[in-house]
BATOR-629424 format. One record per residue: x, z, y of N, C-alpha, C in turn; residue number from 0. Coordinates in Angstrom, 3 decimals, always signed. Layout:
// residues N
VOGU       nX       nZ       nY      caX      caZ      caY       cX       cZ       cY num
VOGU        X        Z        Y        X        Z        Y        X        Z        Y NUM
...
END
This chain:
// residues 218
VOGU       nX       nZ       nY      caX      caZ      caY       cX       cZ       cY num
VOGU +134.760 +133.941 +102.152 +133.484 +133.251 +102.346 +133.326 +132.849 +103.808   0
VOGU +132.886 +131.610 +104.012 +132.704 +131.128 +105.375 +131.535 +131.847 +106.036   1
VOGU +131.766 +132.316 +107.260 +130.715 +133.030 +107.975 +129.829 +132.056 +108.760   2
VOGU +128.587 +132.432 +108.915 +127.663 +131.665 +109.740 +127.852 +132.082 +111.192   3
VOGU +128.141 +131.110 +112.049 +128.413 +131.398 +113.457 +127.127 +131.289 +114.277   4
VOGU +126.890 +132.309 +115.103 +125.638 +132.396 +115.844 +125.843 +132.574 +117.337   5
VOGU +124.853 +132.101 +118.089 +124.707 +132.431 +119.510 +123.295 +132.984 +119.684   6
VOGU +123.168 +134.032 +120.467 +121.852 +134.609 +120.762 +121.539 +134.418 +122.237   7
VOGU +120.381 +133.828 +122.516 +119.941 +133.614 +123.900 +118.615 +134.341 +124.089   8
VOGU +118.649 +135.425 +124.842 +117.478 +136.288 +125.052 +117.634 +136.964 +126.408   9
VOGU +116.629 +136.823 +127.280 +116.782 +137.316 +128.650 +116.538 +138.812 +128.802  10
VOGU +115.859 +139.445 +127.856 +115.637 +140.885 +127.955 +116.781 +141.629 +127.263  11
VOGU +117.528 +142.390 +128.044 +118.745 +143.005 +127.510 +118.478 +143.944 +126.341  12
VOGU +117.447 +144.781 +126.458 +117.168 +145.737 +125.378 +116.811 +145.012 +124.076  13
VOGU +116.018 +143.964 +124.199 +115.650 +143.173 +123.017 +116.891 +142.501 +122.449  14
VOGU +117.713 +141.936 +123.341 +118.928 +141.250 +122.909 +119.858 +142.195 +122.147  15
VOGU +120.056 +143.374 +122.702 +120.939 +144.352 +122.057 +120.367 +144.799 +120.715  16
VOGU +119.039 +144.930 +120.652 +118.406 +145.325 +119.398 +118.599 +144.287 +118.310  17
VOGU +118.429 +143.020 +118.679 +118.613 +141.943 +117.703 +120.080 +141.852 +117.290  18
VOGU +120.980 +142.011 +118.255 +122.417 +141.980 +117.943 +122.789 +143.070 +116.946  19
VOGU +122.204 +144.239 +117.114 +122.525 +145.348 +116.209 +122.097 +145.026 +114.779  20
VOGU +121.005 +144.289 +114.636 +120.555 +143.865 +113.305 +121.512 +142.829 +112.727  21
VOGU +121.881 +141.859 +113.559 +122.765 +140.780 +113.114 +124.150 +141.302 +112.735  22
VOGU +124.649 +142.266 +113.489 +126.003 +142.780 +113.255 +126.125 +143.563 +111.955  23
VOGU +124.996 +143.954 +111.394 +125.015 +144.679 +110.118 +125.295 +143.742 +108.943  24
VOGU +125.116 +142.439 +109.163 +125.333 +141.459 +108.098 +126.745 +140.883 +108.229  25
VOGU +127.604 +141.166 +107.292 +129.012 +140.750 +107.367 +129.210 +139.249 +107.165  26
VOGU +128.148 +138.544 +106.764 +128.273 +137.093 +106.579 +128.054 +136.335 +107.886  27
VOGU +127.740 +137.084 +108.954 +127.457 +136.462 +110.245 +128.568 +136.751 +111.247  28
VOGU +128.829 +135.778 +112.108 +129.798 +135.946 +113.203 +129.095 +135.618 +114.517  29
VOGU +129.007 +136.602 +115.394 +128.334 +136.404 +116.685 +129.340 +135.847 +117.683  30
VOGU +129.144 +134.614 +118.100 +130.070 +133.967 +119.036 +129.773 +134.334 +120.486  31
VOGU +128.536 +134.680 +120.768 +128.199 +135.000 +122.152 +126.749 +135.389 +122.306  32
VOGU +126.448 +136.047 +123.414 +125.081 +136.423 +123.779 +124.857 +136.043 +125.230  33
VOGU +123.695 +135.488 +125.518 +123.416 +134.996 +126.860 +121.977 +135.325 +127.240  34
VOGU +121.748 +135.468 +128.556 +120.393 +135.807 +128.996 +119.612 +134.603 +129.492  35
VOGU +120.210 +133.399 +129.398 +119.492 +132.181 +129.767 +120.177 +130.963 +129.151  36
VOGU +119.417 +129.914 +128.871 +119.975 +128.732 +128.219 +121.125 +128.075 +128.972  37
VOGU +121.051 +128.072 +130.291 +122.100 +127.408 +131.079 +123.480 +127.954 +130.735  38
VOGU +123.579 +129.277 +130.589 +124.867 +129.892 +130.267 +125.309 +129.527 +128.849  39
VOGU +124.348 +129.406 +127.955 +124.679 +128.990 +126.592 +125.189 +127.554 +126.577  40
VOGU +124.571 +126.682 +127.367 +125.033 +125.297 +127.451 +126.441 +125.220 +128.032  41
VOGU +126.717 +126.051 +129.024 +128.071 +126.090 +129.591 +129.092 +126.467 +128.522  42
VOGU +128.716 +127.431 +127.674 +129.615 +127.863 +126.603 +129.834 +126.752 +125.579  43
VOGU +128.789 +126.012 +125.280 +128.917 +124.896 +124.336 +129.835 +123.821 +124.903  44
VOGU +129.693 +123.544 +126.183 +130.552 +122.541 +126.823 +132.008 +122.985 +126.839  45
VOGU +132.216 +124.301 +126.835 +133.576 +124.852 +126.852 +134.191 +124.910 +125.453  46
VOGU +133.431 +124.520 +124.459 +133.989 +124.446 +123.108 +133.408 +125.396 +122.085  47
VOGU +132.484 +126.261 +122.487 +131.850 +127.154 +121.522 +131.044 +126.309 +120.535  48
VOGU +131.184 +126.582 +119.256 +130.589 +125.708 +118.249 +129.823 +126.510 +117.188  49
VOGU +128.616 +126.983 +117.515 +127.837 +127.777 +116.554 +127.136 +126.900 +115.523  50
VOGU +126.794 +127.516 +114.413 +125.966 +126.836 +113.414 +124.495 +126.948 +113.802  51
VOGU +124.149 +128.097 +114.363 +122.758 +128.391 +114.702 +122.675 +129.028 +116.085  52
VOGU +121.654 +128.651 +116.836 +121.324 +129.343 +118.081 +119.962 +130.003 +117.890  53
VOGU +119.938 +131.318 +118.101 +118.679 +132.067 +118.063 +118.232 +132.231 +119.508  54
VOGU +117.040 +131.751 +119.826 +116.670 +131.631 +121.230 +115.235 +132.076 +121.507  55
VOGU +115.100 +132.877 +122.543 +113.782 +133.303 +122.993 +113.015 +132.089 +123.515  56
VOGU +111.689 +132.124 +123.400 +110.889 +131.000 +123.870 +110.588 +131.090 +125.359  57
VOGU +110.476 +132.321 +125.896 +110.102 +132.511 +127.305 +111.279 +133.070 +128.087  58
VOGU +111.868 +132.225 +128.930 +113.021 +132.643 +129.731 +112.979 +131.988 +131.100  59
VOGU +113.658 +132.580 +132.080 +113.698 +131.966 +133.410 +114.473 +130.659 +133.395  60
VOGU +114.170 +129.796 +134.344 +114.840 +128.511 +134.559 +114.440 +127.451 +133.524  61
VOGU +114.486 +127.819 +132.244 +114.192 +126.867 +131.175 +113.726 +127.638 +129.953  62
VOGU +112.607 +127.220 +129.342 +112.156 +127.947 +128.159 +112.882 +127.462 +126.906  63
VOGU +112.707 +128.206 +125.826 +113.441 +127.909 +124.605 +113.134 +126.561 +124.005  64
VOGU +111.900 +126.082 +124.164 +111.538 +124.779 +123.609 +112.173 +123.639 +124.394  65
VOGU +112.212 +123.787 +125.702 +112.888 +122.777 +126.533 +114.366 +122.733 +126.185  66
VOGU +114.966 +123.914 +126.005 +116.374 +123.986 +125.629 +116.606 +123.362 +124.254  67
VOGU +115.651 +123.569 +123.340 +115.761 +122.999 +121.990 +115.776 +121.478 +122.033  68
VOGU +114.990 +120.925 +122.941 +114.940 +119.456 +123.076 +116.291 +118.908 +123.524  69
VOGU +116.933 +119.606 +124.451 +118.261 +119.193 +124.921 +119.285 +119.332 +123.794  70
VOGU +119.205 +120.440 +123.067 +120.136 +120.660 +121.951 +119.992 +119.577 +120.892  71
VOGU +118.765 +119.202 +120.605 +118.524 +118.167 +119.599 +119.195 +116.852 +119.987  72
VOGU +119.196 +116.571 +121.276 +119.777 +115.317 +121.770 +121.292 +115.391 +121.900  73
VOGU +121.810 +116.505 +122.448 +123.227 +116.589 +122.770 +124.070 +117.300 +121.707  74
VOGU +123.434 +118.173 +120.935 +124.161 +118.915 +119.893 +123.324 +118.922 +118.607  75
VOGU +123.137 +117.750 +117.998 +122.228 +117.640 +116.848 +122.643 +118.457 +115.629  76
VOGU +123.890 +118.873 +115.565 +124.352 +119.643 +114.417 +124.000 +121.111 +114.474  77
VOGU +123.553 +121.575 +115.636 +123.215 +122.993 +115.805 +121.746 +123.220 +115.457  78
VOGU +121.507 +124.188 +114.606 +120.136 +124.514 +114.208 +119.576 +125.596 +115.140  79
VOGU +118.293 +125.515 +115.432 +117.656 +126.439 +116.381 +116.580 +127.269 +115.685  80
VOGU +116.651 +128.584 +115.916 +115.587 +129.489 +115.491 +114.964 +130.081 +116.756  81
VOGU +113.673 +129.900 +116.911 +112.961 +130.395 +118.087 +112.471 +131.821 +117.856  82
VOGU +112.641 +132.661 +118.871 +112.065 +134.008 +118.879 +110.916 +134.015 +119.868  83
VOGU +109.831 +134.693 +119.531 +108.706 +134.701 +120.460 +107.802 +135.900 +120.264  84
VOGU +107.234 +136.346 +121.375 +106.159 +137.344 +121.322 +104.823 +136.657 +121.063  85
VOGU +104.813 +135.334 +121.258 +103.561 +134.582 +121.227 +103.170 +134.172 +119.813  86
VOGU +101.925 +134.473 +119.453 +101.393 +134.088 +118.147 +100.252 +133.082 +118.308  87
VOGU  +99.907 +132.775 +119.567  +98.741 +131.932 +119.792  +99.031 +130.471 +119.464  88
VOGU  +97.971 +129.739 +119.242  +98.054 +128.373 +118.742  +98.866 +127.453 +119.649  89
VOGU  +98.704 +127.605 +120.955  +99.382 +126.703 +121.886 +100.894 +126.722 +121.698  90
VOGU +101.482 +127.918 +121.665 +102.928 +128.034 +121.521 +103.396 +127.590 +120.139  91
VOGU +102.674 +127.994 +119.121 +103.066 +127.658 +117.750 +103.066 +126.151 +117.541  92
VOGU +101.977 +125.485 +117.927 +101.870 +124.049 +117.717 +102.876 +123.279 +118.565  93
VOGU +103.132 +123.774 +119.758 +104.130 +123.117 +120.607 +105.504 +123.195 +119.953  94
VOGU +105.818 +124.342 +119.354 +107.126 +124.510 +118.717 +107.296 +123.552 +117.542  95
VOGU +106.204 +123.249 +116.848 +106.277 +122.358 +115.698 +106.557 +120.914 +116.115  96
VOGU +106.320 +120.608 +117.377 +106.622 +119.268 +117.882 +108.105 +119.094 +118.197  97
VOGU +108.820 +120.199 +118.228 +110.253 +120.167 +118.470 +110.984 +120.334 +117.146  98
VOGU +112.254 +119.958 +117.134 +113.016 +120.016 +115.893 +113.612 +121.404 +115.671  99
VOGU +112.780 +122.437 +115.763 +113.280 +123.789 +115.520 +113.224 +124.067 +114.020 100
VOGU +114.171 +124.878 +113.548 +114.262 +125.163 +112.117 +113.579 +126.476 +111.754 101
VOGU +113.262 +127.273 +112.768 +112.619 +128.540 +112.490 +111.858 +129.059 +113.688 102
VOGU +110.864 +129.887 +113.434 +110.062 +130.511 +114.493 +109.749 +131.918 +113.994 103
VOGU +110.419 +132.901 +114.589 +110.262 +134.292 +114.171 +109.542 +135.069 +115.266 104
VOGU +108.432 +135.688 +114.911 +107.688 +136.508 +115.860 +108.438 +137.828 +116.044 105
VOGU +108.574 +138.252 +117.299 +109.464 +139.381 +117.598 +109.074 +140.686 +116.925 106
VOGU +107.792 +140.910 +116.728 +107.426 +142.180 +116.094 +107.745 +142.198 +114.598 107
VOGU +108.218 +141.050 +114.083 +108.649 +140.984 +112.675 +110.149 +140.721 +112.554 108
VOGU +110.847 +140.718 +113.700 +112.238 +140.265 +113.711 +113.135 +141.104 +112.815 109
VOGU +112.926 +142.415 +112.761 +113.789 +143.283 +111.949 +113.722 +142.912 +110.475 110
VOGU +112.548 +142.502 +110.007 +112.372 +142.164 +108.603 +112.711 +140.707 +108.289 111
VOGU +112.625 +139.846 +109.308 +112.667 +138.411 +109.016 +113.889 +137.658 +109.527 112
VOGU +114.600 +138.178 +110.501 +115.642 +137.379 +111.141 +116.769 +136.994 +110.179 113
VOGU +117.229 +137.934 +109.341 +118.306 +137.626 +108.392 +117.830 +136.618 +107.351 114
VOGU +116.602 +136.813 +106.877 +116.014 +135.868 +105.917 +115.924 +134.477 +106.536 115
VOGU +115.503 +134.423 +107.802 +115.379 +133.143 +108.501 +116.729 +132.444 +108.610 116
VOGU +117.770 +133.207 +108.968 +119.110 +132.630 +109.107 +119.593 +132.066 +107.778 117
VOGU +119.430 +132.829 +106.707 +119.880 +132.384 +105.381 +119.168 +131.098 +104.958 118
VOGU +117.879 +131.055 +105.219 +117.108 +129.874 +104.827 +117.531 +128.652 +105.639 119
VOGU +117.693 +128.851 +106.939 +118.040 +127.738 +107.828 +119.438 +127.216 +107.545 120
VOGU +120.400 +128.110 +107.330 +121.784 +127.672 +107.105 +121.920 +126.911 +105.787 121
VOGU +120.969 +127.157 +104.864 +120.970 +126.451 +103.575 +120.105 +125.194 +103.590 122
VOGU +119.725 +124.775 +104.800 +119.002 +123.515 +104.938 +117.494 +123.619 +104.937 123
VOGU +116.974 +124.849 +104.851 +115.533 +125.017 +104.848 +114.985 +125.355 +106.229 124
VOGU +113.726 +125.741 +106.254 +113.088 +126.171 +107.498 +112.376 +127.495 +107.244 125
VOGU +112.212 +128.262 +108.321 +111.546 +129.556 +108.173 +110.597 +129.786 +109.340 126
VOGU +109.355 +130.124 +109.016 +108.365 +130.457 +110.032 +107.655 +131.738 +109.610 127
VOGU +107.527 +132.660 +110.547 +106.815 +133.903 +110.267 +105.427 +133.587 +109.714 128
VOGU +104.932 +134.470 +108.862 +103.645 +134.230 +108.207 +102.530 +133.988 +109.214 129
VOGU +102.536 +134.751 +110.313 +101.483 +134.586 +111.312 +101.547 +133.196 +111.941 130
VOGU +102.745 +132.639 +112.021 +102.921 +131.289 +112.564 +102.347 +130.261 +111.590 131
VOGU +102.652 +130.440 +110.311 +102.121 +129.532 +109.288 +100.596 +129.592 +109.267 132
VOGU +100.054 +130.807 +109.355  +98.597 +130.978 +109.352  +97.957 +130.265 +110.539 133
VOGU  +98.591 +130.390 +111.709  +98.069 +129.744 +112.912  +98.076 +128.227 +112.755 134
VOGU  +99.186 +127.692 +112.229  +99.294 +126.248 +112.036  +98.259 +125.747 +111.024 135
VOGU  +98.073 +126.503 +109.936  +97.101 +126.103 +108.917  +95.673 +126.138 +109.449 136
VOGU  +95.371 +127.179 +110.220  +94.030 +127.282 +110.798  +93.755 +126.139 +111.755 137
VOGU  +94.794 +125.769 +112.519  +94.649 +124.655 +113.445  +94.425 +123.351 +112.680 138
VOGU  +95.194 +123.188 +111.595  +95.058 +121.975 +110.771  +93.664 +121.891 +110.158 139
VOGU  +93.180 +123.026 +109.642  +91.841 +123.057 +109.056  +90.781 +122.717 +110.103 140
VOGU  +91.000 +123.238 +111.326  +90.070 +122.941 +112.410  +90.058 +121.468 +112.752 141
VOGU  +91.259 +120.852 +112.757  +91.368 +119.423 +113.046  +90.671 +118.586 +111.970 142
VOGU  +90.880 +118.979 +110.703  +90.247 +118.248 +109.613  +88.722 +118.359 +109.695 143
VOGU  +88.256 +119.564 +110.017  +86.813 +119.779 +110.156  +86.257 +118.930 +111.287 144
VOGU  +87.024 +118.876 +112.385  +86.595 +118.079 +113.534  +86.563 +116.605 +113.181 145
VOGU  +87.570 +116.133 +112.417  +87.618 +114.731 +112.015  +86.425 +114.369 +111.135 146
VOGU  +86.095 +115.280 +110.201  +84.950 +115.034 +109.319  +83.656 +114.962 +110.126 147
VOGU  +83.530 +115.888 +111.090  +82.329 +115.901 +111.927  +82.242 +114.621 +112.750 148
VOGU  +83.393 +114.183 +113.242  +83.432 +112.974 +114.064  +83.063 +111.745 +113.229 149
VOGU  +83.569 +111.707 +111.976  +83.260 +110.588 +111.097  +81.782 +110.568 +110.716 150
VOGU  +81.214 +111.779 +110.585  +79.797 +111.870 +110.213  +78.893 +111.383 +111.335 151
VOGU  +79.361 +111.510 +112.575  +78.580 +111.072 +113.723  +79.081 +109.693 +114.132 152
VOGU  +78.399 +108.679 +113.680  +78.857 +107.319 +113.932  +78.067 +106.709 +115.082 153
VOGU  +78.675 +106.740 +116.258  +78.061 +106.110 +117.423  +78.492 +104.658 +117.489 154
VOGU  +77.589 +103.809 +117.928  +77.944 +102.406 +118.123  +78.841 +102.295 +119.360 155
VOGU  +79.472 +101.146 +119.494  +80.342 +100.923 +120.653  +79.550 +101.058 +121.953 156
VOGU  +78.330 +100.546 +121.955  +77.488 +100.629 +123.157  +77.095 +102.074 +123.440 157
VOGU  +76.783 +102.836 +122.385  +76.428 +104.250 +122.564  +77.599 +105.043 +123.137 158
VOGU  +78.824 +104.718 +122.696  +80.005 +105.391 +123.242  +80.178 +105.070 +124.729 159
VOGU  +79.897 +103.811 +125.091  +79.972 +103.423 +126.502  +78.967 +104.224 +127.325 160
VOGU  +77.735 +104.283 +126.826  +76.682 +105.026 +127.529  +77.042 +106.502 +127.622 161
VOGU  +77.532 +107.060 +126.525  +77.916 +108.475 +126.494  +78.978 +108.789 +127.532 162
VOGU  +79.984 +107.947 +127.647  +81.048 +108.196 +128.617  +80.549 +108.073 +130.045 163
VOGU  +79.627 +107.158 +130.285  +79.040 +107.044 +131.627  +78.171 +108.264 +131.939 164
VOGU  +77.456 +108.753 +130.929  +76.656 +109.966 +131.114  +77.561 +111.137 +131.487 165
VOGU  +78.684 +111.247 +130.773  +79.614 +112.352 +131.032  +80.227 +112.267 +132.421 166
VOGU  +80.280 +111.045 +132.958  +80.818 +110.866 +134.310  +79.772 +111.139 +135.387 167
VOGU  +78.556 +111.452 +134.949  +77.518 +111.848 +135.898  +76.611 +110.730 +136.374 168
VOGU  +76.709 +109.543 +135.763  +75.875 +108.432 +136.197  +74.453 +108.572 +135.647 169
VOGU  +73.483 +108.155 +136.456  +72.087 +108.173 +136.030  +71.775 +106.907 +135.232 170
VOGU  +70.633 +106.922 +134.568  +70.289 +105.817 +133.661  +70.298 +104.460 +134.351 171
VOGU  +69.715 +104.367 +135.555  +69.679 +103.085 +136.248  +71.082 +102.623 +136.633 172
VOGU  +71.936 +103.570 +137.023  +73.323 +103.234 +137.382  +74.085 +102.728 +136.156 173
VOGU  +73.850 +103.361 +134.999  +74.497 +102.913 +133.761  +73.989 +101.531 +133.379 174
VOGU  +72.686 +101.331 +133.550  +72.088 +100.021 +133.236  +72.732  +98.927 +134.075 175
VOGU  +72.922  +99.205 +135.368  +73.534  +98.221 +136.264  +74.987  +97.932 +135.854 176
VOGU  +75.704  +98.968 +135.437  +77.108  +98.796 +135.046  +77.243  +97.977 +133.760 177
VOGU  +76.313  +98.188 +132.831  +76.409  +97.551 +131.520  +75.544  +96.292 +131.400 178
VOGU  +74.836  +95.965 +132.500  +73.985  +94.768 +132.535  +72.919  +94.814 +131.431 179
VOGU  +72.302  +95.985 +131.310  +71.193  +96.162 +130.378  +70.056  +96.853 +131.127 180
VOGU  +68.903  +96.978 +130.494  +67.771  +97.591 +131.172  +67.869  +99.114 +131.133 181
VOGU  +67.173  +99.745 +132.079  +67.140 +101.208 +132.103  +66.487 +101.748 +130.832 182
VOGU  +65.467 +101.018 +130.330  +64.794 +101.451 +129.112  +65.774 +101.464 +127.924 183
VOGU  +66.664 +100.466 +127.879  +67.665 +100.406 +126.802  +68.639 +101.568 +126.904 184
VOGU  +69.015 +101.902 +128.120  +69.906 +103.048 +128.326  +69.237 +104.326 +127.826 185
VOGU  +67.962 +104.482 +128.157  +67.217 +105.666 +127.719  +67.122 +105.733 +126.198 186
VOGU  +66.984 +104.556 +125.572  +66.929 +104.514 +124.109  +68.273 +104.951 +123.515 187
VOGU  +69.348 +104.449 +124.107  +70.692 +104.849 +123.651  +70.894 +106.351 +123.854 188
VOGU  +70.445 +106.839 +124.993  +70.584 +108.268 +125.298  +69.873 +109.114 +124.230 189
VOGU  +68.662 +108.683 +123.858  +67.906 +109.408 +122.852  +68.599 +109.391 +121.495 190
VOGU  +69.148 +108.230 +121.128  +69.860 +108.119 +119.850  +71.102 +109.007 +119.821 191
VOGU  +71.816 +109.052 +120.949  +73.023 +109.869 +121.046  +72.671 +111.350 +120.903 192
VOGU  +71.606 +111.763 +121.577  +71.164 +113.163 +121.503  +70.827 +113.542 +120.060 193
VOGU  +70.175 +112.633 +119.339  +69.802 +112.905 +117.952  +71.045 +113.001 +117.067 194
VOGU  +71.950 +112.046 +117.221  +73.136 +112.010 +116.364  +74.036 +113.230 +116.574 195
VOGU  +74.119 +113.693 +117.823  +74.951 +114.865 +118.109  +74.158 +116.163 +118.006 196
VOGU  +72.864 +116.037 +117.691  +71.981 +117.198 +117.546  +72.076 +118.105 +118.777 197
VOGU  +71.993 +117.466 +119.945  +72.074 +118.194 +121.217  +70.686 +118.344 +121.816 198
VOGU  +70.413 +119.518 +122.363  +69.090 +119.814 +122.926  +69.005 +119.469 +124.405 199
VOGU  +70.168 +119.438 +125.080  +70.182 +119.128 +126.506  +71.512 +118.481 +126.862 200
VOGU  +71.650 +118.084 +128.129  +72.843 +117.354 +128.548  +74.105 +118.216 +128.483 201
VOGU  +73.967 +119.499 +128.815  +75.128 +120.389 +128.774  +75.669 +120.494 +127.349 202
VOGU  +74.759 +120.649 +126.385  +75.158 +120.754 +124.981  +75.722 +119.423 +124.482 203
VOGU  +75.127 +118.323 +124.936  +75.611 +116.996 +124.562  +77.054 +116.794 +125.019 204
VOGU  +77.310 +117.127 +126.281  +78.654 +116.953 +126.838  +79.664 +117.828 +126.119 205
VOGU  +79.294 +119.075 +125.856  +80.195 +120.008 +125.178  +80.552 +119.511 +123.781 206
VOGU  +79.540 +119.078 +123.012  +79.789 +118.594 +121.662  +80.637 +117.318 +121.678 207
VOGU  +80.344 +116.448 +122.610  +81.084 +115.190 +122.695  +82.552 +115.434 +123.035 208
VOGU  +82.815 +116.404 +123.920  +84.197 +116.750 +124.271  +84.910 +117.370 +123.084 209
VOGU  +84.215 +118.265 +122.372  +84.801 +118.936 +121.206  +85.201 +117.921 +120.137 210
VOGU  +84.382 +116.904 +119.954  +84.644 +115.886 +118.943  +85.584 +114.787 +119.427 211
VOGU  +85.974 +114.866 +120.694  +86.892 +113.858 +121.228  +86.240 +112.531 +121.502 212
VOGU  +84.906 +112.539 +121.664  +84.191 +111.287 +121.921  +84.281 +110.883 +123.382 213
VOGU  +84.515 +111.876 +124.238  +84.703 +111.593 +125.658  +85.919 +112.367 +126.135 214
VOGU  +86.449 +111.961 +127.278  +87.607 +112.631 +127.837  +87.189 +113.982 +128.406 215
VOGU  +88.156 +114.921 +128.464  +87.883 +116.226 +129.084  +87.623 +116.035 +130.564 216
VOGU  +86.640 +116.752 +131.084  +86.282 +116.608 +132.504  +87.244 +117.384 +133.361 217
END
């Protein structure tokens, strides 16, 4: 039976050795090398090392695992990448989904999930730890909720202009001068915007508008 060839890139030696001990128990796997940073793994690839899968930590010196994955996707498209991470937060999870990684295994679940992840990935599938899937789904639900809220609040083009000028700190007369309208008209737009966003004051108005993506982040 053909063995699955692996490279492990992990900068913490104890973690690396622990993961290797798990991998070595599976006779269907062949460990081609272990490295503590992506640069050394790239050197090995240039020298002819040809793994099927690279298992790579997300947080490492010089270059993180996602940056390395981007290079691999461009220069070695046949190699599949499984990311290892301590991070379960939305920022890291969503960023990883923007890269062509085939798996994302949270380190505190690695003993139970790494072999399963390898089997799934080598057979053309993808594997993400449950906590990663939950984070992605929660983010998606939040985005959908935000989109619905944004659609429900229909500001006119002029109201959006006024809102953005308000967020930039301009007073009503200054906005009127910029838009060539009267100060009274600006005040009317301001009142309509406050009602539509159900804001009680300017601080709440700005916060809601930023949350809904109606204005740029300050």
